C-alpha positions, -999 to 999 in steps of 0.1 A, spaced: -281 -16 28 -301 -38 51 -338 -43 54 -345 -44 92 -376 -57 109 -386 -41 143 -409 -65 162 -431 -54 191 -461 -66 210 -476 -34 225 -468 -9 252 -432 -8 241 -406 17 252 -411 43 224 -376 57 223 -362 21 219 -382 19 186 -379 54 173 -342 61 183 -326 31 166 -350 32 137 -343 68 129 -305 63 132 -306 32 110 -328 49 84 -305 79 84 -277 55 75 -295 41 46 -312 10 60 -349 4 54 -372 -6 83 -405 -23 88 -426 -23 119 -441 -57 127 -467 -62 154 -472 -94 173 -510 -91 174 -526 -57 169 -520 -33 140 -524 -2 163 -496 1 188 -490 22 219 -456 37 226 -447 43 263 -422 64 282 -406 47 312 -433 20 312 -459 43 327 -466 73 305 -484 68 272 -467 85 242 -476 81 205 -496 56 187 -481 37 158 -495 16 129 -476 -16 122 -467 -23 86 -477 -59 91 -486 -85 116 -462 -112 128 -484 -140 114 -479 -125 79 -441 -118 83 -414 -140 68 -379 -138 83 -364 -144 48 -376 -109 38 -353 -92 63 -316 -90 71 -321 -82 108 -346 -84 136 -346 -56 162 -365 -60 195 -373 -28 214 -379 -32 251 -405 -19 276 -415 -42 304 -451 -49 293 -441 -53 256 -412 -77 265 -432 -97 290 -460 -103 264 -438 -110 234 -415 -134 252 -444 -160 255 -455 -156 219 -446 -188 201 -445 -170 167 -421 -144 181 -399 -172 195 -399 -190 162 -390 -157 144 -359 -153 167 -348 -189 161 -354 -186 123 -332 -154 121 -304 -170 141 -306 -204 123 -302 -184 90 -272 -165 104 -292 -132 104 -288 -105 130 -310 -103 161 -306 -72 182 -324 -66 215 -324 -37 240 -335 -32 276 -361 -58 286 -363 -73 250 -337 -100 258 -364 -118 277 -376 -130 243 -341 -144 237 -343 -163 270 -377 -177 262 -365 -186 227 -337 -207 244 -309 -190 225 -288 -174 252 -269 -203 267 -232 -197 265 -237 -163 249 -224 -129 261 -255 -108 266 -264 -75 282 -299 -62 291 -316 -40 317 -300 -48 350 -332 -65 364 -328 -92 337 -294 -103 350 -307 -132 370 -330 -144 342 -301 -143 317 -277 -160 341 -302 -187 350 -307 -193 312 -269 -199 308 -259 -165 294 -228 -147 304 -243 -113 316 -221 -83 308 -229 -48 322 -218 -30 291 -236 -5 268 -235 -30 239 -225 -66 237 -221 -86 205 -219 -124 204 -220 -137 169 -254 -127 153 -268 -113 186 -264 -77 196 -278 -66 230 -280 -33 248 -290 -22 283 -312 9 282 -323 40 263 -291 59 272 -273 32 251 -293 37 219 -266 55 199 -241 27 206 -268 1 200 -277 15 166 -240 20 157 -233 -17 165 -262 -28 142 -250 -5 114 -214 -17 118 -226 -53 117 -238 -46 81 -208 -26 71 -185 -55 81 -209 -81 67 -212 -63 33 -174 -59 30 -169 -97 32 
């Protein structure tokens, strides 16, 4: 099974971390929570209500993409807006994709893909307010629960979490059978 890194900044949409993480762990994958800057993290509900606090397993500056099979990016407007301008996070995305490793992003998290300059010519979905950003960056925006283009899987919103996690799991089932 895969070793999956979840990368967040802070004030992330909690269910977009906990939902996919729980499903993937239930299917036998191991997960690690990586924080961009602070070890203590605040989960949010709908970008306005504080939920639970989390402790990151390690900081981004100490993470090595070679230790993981996939990178999952939860959304949340504040989280996504902060992490998209983090040069180490951009490098992490590029390193994963250059090594043919999976990058999966949900809701507002595809902003990091835009800022990492990896969406041109790709079929991508995201929260509907990102459509213009994705299109302006050269992506082919798709309004679907889950879109996979090569080593990138994207999803729109919390309602799509089961399909998002399923797509990540299926990526490894197909990858392992080769």
